[in-house]
C-alpha positions as CSV (number, residue, x, y, z in Angstrom):
1,M,55.3,124.6,-109.7
2,T,56.8,127.9,-108.3
3,T,57.2,128.4,-104.6
4,V,55.8,131.7,-103.3
5,K,56.6,132.7,-99.7
6,G,53.8,134.3,-97.8
7,S,53.4,135.5,-94.2
8,A,51.4,132.6,-93.1
9,K,52.6,129.7,-95.3
10,T,54.3,128.7,-98.5
11,R,52.0,128.1,-101.4
12,K,52.6,126.6,-104.8
13,V,51.8,128.6,-108.0
14,K,51.1,126.5,-111.1
15,K,53.2,127.5,-114.1
16,R,51.3,128.3,-117.3
17,N,51.9,126.2,-120.4
18,F,53.4,128.0,-123.5
19,S,50.6,126.7,-125.7
20,S,47.9,128.3,-123.6
21,F,48.9,131.9,-124.5
22,T,47.0,134.0,-127.0
23,K,48.8,136.7,-128.9
24,K,47.5,139.4,-126.6
25,E,48.5,137.5,-123.5
26,A,52.0,136.9,-124.9
27,F,52.4,140.6,-125.5
28,K,51.4,141.3,-121.9
29,Q,53.6,138.6,-120.6
30,L,56.6,140.3,-122.3
31,A,55.3,143.8,-121.4
32,I,55.3,144.9,-125.0
33,E,52.6,146.6,-127.1
34,N,54.0,146.1,-130.6
35,L,56.6,144.2,-132.6
36,L,59.2,146.4,-134.3
37,S,60.0,145.9,-137.9
38,W,63.2,143.9,-138.7
39,T,64.6,144.0,-142.2
40,L,66.7,140.9,-142.5
41,T,69.2,141.3,-145.3
42,A,71.0,138.1,-146.4
43,E,72.6,136.6,-149.4
44,A,71.1,133.7,-151.3
45,H,72.7,130.4,-150.4
46,P,73.1,127.6,-153.1
47,V,71.1,124.4,-152.6
48,S,73.2,121.3,-152.3
49,D,72.5,118.3,-154.6
50,F,72.0,116.2,-151.4
51,F,69.2,118.5,-150.2
52,Q,67.5,118.6,-153.6
53,E,67.4,114.8,-153.7
54,R,66.2,114.6,-150.1
55,L,63.4,117.1,-150.8
56,L,62.3,115.1,-153.8
57,R,62.2,111.9,-151.8
58,L,60.3,113.5,-148.9
59,K,57.7,114.9,-151.3
60,R,57.4,111.5,-153.1
61,H,57.1,109.3,-150.0
62,F,55.6,111.5,-147.2
63,D,52.6,113.7,-146.6
64,L,54.0,117.1,-145.9
65,E,50.8,119.1,-145.6
66,T,48.2,117.5,-143.3
67,C,49.4,118.2,-139.7
68,E,52.2,119.7,-137.7
69,E,54.1,116.4,-137.4
70,S,54.2,115.9,-141.1
71,K,55.4,119.5,-141.7
72,K,58.2,118.9,-139.2
73,L,59.8,116.5,-141.8
74,L,60.2,119.5,-144.1
75,I,61.4,121.8,-141.3
76,D,64.0,119.2,-140.3
77,A,65.3,119.0,-143.8
78,V,65.5,122.8,-144.4
79,C,67.2,123.4,-141.0
80,E,69.6,120.6,-141.6
81,E,70.7,122.1,-144.9
82,A,71.0,125.7,-143.4
83,L,73.0,124.5,-140.4
84,E,75.8,122.9,-142.4
85,G,79.1,124.4,-141.4
86,F,77.9,125.8,-138.0
87,D,79.8,123.5,-135.9
88,R,79.2,125.2,-132.5
89,L,75.4,124.8,-132.7
90,K,73.1,121.9,-131.9
91,V,69.3,121.6,-132.3
92,W,67.2,119.8,-129.7
93,K,63.7,118.7,-130.7
94,G,60.9,118.5,-128.1
95,A,63.1,120.2,-125.5
96,N,61.8,120.9,-122.0
97,L,61.8,124.6,-121.2
98,Q,60.5,126.8,-118.4
99,S,60.7,130.1,-116.6
100,D,59.6,131.2,-113.2
101,T,56.0,131.4,-114.4
102,T,55.8,129.4,-117.7
103,I,56.6,125.9,-118.8
104,G,56.3,123.6,-121.8
105,I,58.0,121.9,-124.7
106,A,59.9,123.8,-127.4
107,D,59.5,122.2,-130.9
108,Y,63.2,123.1,-131.7
109,L,65.7,124.7,-129.4
110,V,69.1,125.8,-130.7
111,T,72.0,125.7,-128.2
112,E,75.7,125.4,-128.0
113,R,76.8,122.0,-129.2
114,K,77.2,119.7,-126.2
115,G,76.2,116.1,-125.3
116,Y,73.5,117.4,-123.0
117,L,70.9,120.2,-123.0
118,E,72.1,123.3,-121.2
119,A,71.8,127.1,-121.4
120,P,72.7,129.4,-123.0
121,F,69.7,129.0,-125.2
122,L,70.1,130.8,-128.5
123,C,67.0,130.3,-130.8
124,I,63.5,128.9,-130.7
125,I,61.8,127.3,-133.7
126,E,58.1,126.9,-133.4
127,A,56.3,124.6,-135.9
128,K,52.7,125.3,-136.6
129,K,50.4,123.8,-139.2
130,D,49.0,127.2,-140.4
131,D,48.1,129.3,-137.3
132,F,50.9,131.8,-137.3
133,E,49.2,134.0,-134.7
134,Q,49.2,131.2,-132.2
135,G,52.7,130.3,-133.3
136,L,53.9,133.8,-132.6
137,A,52.3,133.8,-129.1
138,Q,54.0,130.5,-128.2
139,C,57.3,131.6,-129.7
140,L,57.4,134.9,-127.7
141,V,56.8,133.3,-124.3
142,E,59.3,130.6,-125.2
143,I,61.9,133.2,-126.1
144,Q,61.2,134.9,-122.7
145,A,61.7,131.5,-121.0
146,C,65.1,131.2,-122.8
147,Q,66.1,134.6,-121.4
148,W,65.1,133.5,-117.9
149,E,67.0,130.2,-118.2
150,N,70.1,132.0,-119.5
151,Q,70.1,134.2,-116.4
152,Q,69.7,131.2,-114.0
153,V,72.7,129.4,-115.3
154,N,74.8,132.3,-114.3
155,A,73.1,133.0,-111.0
156,N,76.0,131.8,-108.9
157,V,79.0,133.3,-110.8
158,E,80.5,136.8,-110.9
159,T,79.3,137.3,-114.5
160,Q,75.6,137.1,-113.6
161,K,74.9,140.6,-114.7
162,L,76.1,139.8,-118.2
163,A,73.5,137.1,-118.9
164,P,70.6,139.3,-119.9
165,K,72.8,140.8,-122.7
166,L,72.3,137.8,-124.9
167,E,69.5,138.3,-127.4
168,I,67.2,135.4,-128.2
169,L,66.1,134.6,-131.8
170,G,62.9,133.0,-132.8
171,I,61.3,131.4,-135.9
172,V,57.7,130.5,-136.6
173,T,57.1,128.2,-139.6
174,N,54.8,125.7,-141.2
175,G,57.6,124.4,-143.4
176,S,56.4,126.5,-146.4
177,T,56.4,130.0,-144.8
178,W,59.0,131.2,-142.4
179,Q,59.0,134.3,-140.2
180,F,61.8,135.5,-137.9
181,Y,61.8,137.2,-134.5
182,R,64.3,138.4,-131.9
183,L,64.1,139.7,-128.4
184,T,66.9,142.1,-127.5
185,S,68.6,142.6,-124.1
186,Q,66.5,145.8,-123.8
187,W,63.3,143.7,-124.2
188,E,62.5,145.0,-127.6
189,A,60.8,142.5,-129.8
190,Y,61.3,142.5,-133.6
191,E,59.7,140.6,-136.5
192,T,60.5,140.2,-140.2
193,S,58.1,139.8,-143.1
194,A,57.1,136.2,-144.0
195,F,59.3,134.4,-146.4
196,S,58.4,131.5,-148.7
197,I,60.2,128.3,-149.4
198,G,59.5,129.0,-153.0
199,D,62.6,131.1,-153.1
200,L,64.7,128.3,-151.4
201,E,68.1,129.9,-151.9
202,M,67.0,133.1,-150.3
203,L,65.3,131.2,-147.4
204,L,68.5,129.2,-146.8
205,G,70.5,132.5,-146.8
206,R,68.2,134.0,-144.2
207,L,68.3,130.9,-142.0
208,R,72.0,130.9,-142.2
209,F,72.0,134.5,-141.2
210,I,70.0,133.5,-138.1
211,F,72.3,130.6,-137.2
212,Q,75.4,132.8,-137.8
213,R,73.9,135.3,-135.4
214,C,73.5,132.6,-132.9
215,E,77.2,131.6,-133.2
216,N,78.3,135.2,-133.0
217,N,76.1,135.8,-129.9
218,L,77.6,132.8,-128.3
219,A,81.2,133.9,-129.1
220,E,80.5,137.4,-127.7
221,L,79.0,135.9,-124.6
222,Y,82.2,133.9,-124.0
223,L,84.4,136.9,-124.8
224,N,82.5,139.0,-122.2
225,H,82.9,136.2,-119.6
226,H,86.6,135.9,-120.3
227,H,86.3,132.1,-120.6
228,L,88.2,131.8,-123.9
229,E,92.0,131.3,-123.9
230,K,92.2,133.0,-127.3
231,P,90.1,135.5,-129.2
232,V,87.3,134.2,-131.4
233,K,86.9,135.7,-134.9
234,L,83.3,136.4,-135.6
235,R,82.2,135.7,-139.2
236,Y,80.4,138.5,-141.0
237,G,81.5,141.0,-138.4
238,R,79.5,142.3,-135.5
239,S,77.1,144.7,-137.2
240,Y,73.7,143.1,-137.7
241,F,71.5,146.0,-138.6
């Protein structure tokens, strides 16, 4: 509930759940009319023997098609493989998230690696059975909530004005098809084409590009805040376009 101060009394405004937004409503919530095209260029990443064996076992022993929960087994495995080597990142499943007007549960939330959940929030992964339009709507409002949360964590420090400069990344997937999004500090929203798990090495490469971007954004945030005792070398440089 959000508190709104009026002339006569204070009233409570109920926050809207992420899952209740349509695509049109999500666009209006972010004050955007269109998504800009994002060409995500990445190198193929080899599939480990461990992952190949795990994928075979999942397909042999589990239903991976019927519902969102079954598809999450596949999403877990793909993300686990792509995240290998990114030691500064941690994924939280079923994470509570909110803004001043919205609230809900994020299927997957990528943050800095800590023993507790805390902003800055870097990336949302929204799992959907097959309804990618609904997944997009939910992903967008969750991305906006991440921006809001990131600003709140800096509300009482001198670097408050730097918080909105952190872009937020998003992914919508049913395990087999993956689509990537980002919201810039200028509130421009971008989307890629849809990519298939059929080309697994390229999909892993694109996911690793996203996770690398998360790490680079995190490093630049700390550099801007002057919280690091020594410079951080950003892998793959700082040019993303």
